[in-house]
C-alpha positions in Angstrom: -45.0 -66.4 80.9 -44.1 -64.7 84.2 -43.6 -61.7 81.9 -47.3 -61.6 81.0 -49.8 -62.7 83.8 -47.4 -60.4 86.2 -48.3 -57.5 84.0 -51.6 -58.9 84.0 -52.0 -58.4 87.4 -50.9 -55.5 87.9 -52.6 -54.1 85.2 -56.0 -55.8 86.4 -54.5 -54.1 90.0 -54.3 -50.7 89.3 -57.7 -50.2 87.0 -59.6 -52.0 89.7 -61.2 -50.8 92.4 -58.3 -53.1 94.8 -55.5 -50.8 94.9 -55.1 -46.9 95.9 -55.6 -43.7 94.2 -52.8 -43.1 95.4 -49.7 -44.9 97.9 -50.4 -48.3 95.9 -47.4 -50.0 94.7 -45.7 -53.8 93.5 -42.6 -54.8 94.9 -39.8 -57.2 94.0 -38.2 -59.3 96.8 -36.3 -61.8 96.9 -37.4 -64.7 99.3 -37.3 -68.9 100.6 -35.2 -69.2 98.0 -37.3 -67.7 94.6 -38.9 -63.9 93.6 -41.7 -63.5 94.5 -44.6 -59.7 94.3 -45.9 -57.5 97.0 -49.1 -56.3 96.0 -49.6 -52.8 98.6 -53.0 -51.6 97.8 -51.5 -48.4 99.7 -52.8 -45.9 102.7 -56.9 -45.9 101.9 -57.7 -48.5 103.8 -56.7 -49.2 107.9 -57.6 -53.9 107.7 -56.4 -54.0 103.7 -53.8 -56.8 103.5 -51.0 -56.5 100.5 -51.2 -59.9 98.6 -48.2 -62.2 97.9 -46.9 -64.3 94.9 -44.9 -66.5 93.0 -43.9 -65.4 89.5 -45.5 -68.0 88.5 -48.7 -65.4 89.7 -50.0 -67.9 92.5 -50.8 -65.9 95.8 -48.8 -67.5 98.7 -50.9 -65.0 101.7 -51.8 -62.2 102.4 -49.5 -59.8 105.3 -51.1 -56.9 107.3 -54.7 -56.6 107.2 -56.8 -55.8 110.7 -54.6 -59.1 111.9 -51.6 -57.5 111.0 -50.1 -61.3 109.9 -46.2 -61.0 109.1 -45.6 -65.1 108.4 -45.5 -65.7 104.6 -44.6 -70.0 104.0 -45.0 -70.5 107.9 -42.0 -67.5 107.3 -41.5 -63.7 108.9 -41.7 -61.7 105.3 -38.6 -59.2 107.1 -36.1 -61.7 106.3 -37.4 -61.1 102.7 -34.5 -59.3 100.5 -36.3 -56.6 98.6 -34.8 -55.9 94.3 -37.5 -53.5 93.1 -40.4 -51.5 93.1 -42.1 -52.5 90.1 -44.7 -50.5 89.7 -46.2 -47.1 91.5 -49.2 -44.8 91.3 
């Protein structure tokens, strides 16, 4: 189910080499009429991107990085409504 894939993804994100030792987080937003999650690896790398996934853990796109991307599904992600912080280290 939804919780399972999200929890699995958070577990691998937090224990893998992708998330920074500190400042990493996973936040829940409401965007384009659905719940999405943003995996922010933190600020230990200049060109790191934050993956945006839907509740089925499918990747919608990536924010930030060298190109400074702000679009997910062709819409500015600043339109998203912050719901809660799901995980942080």
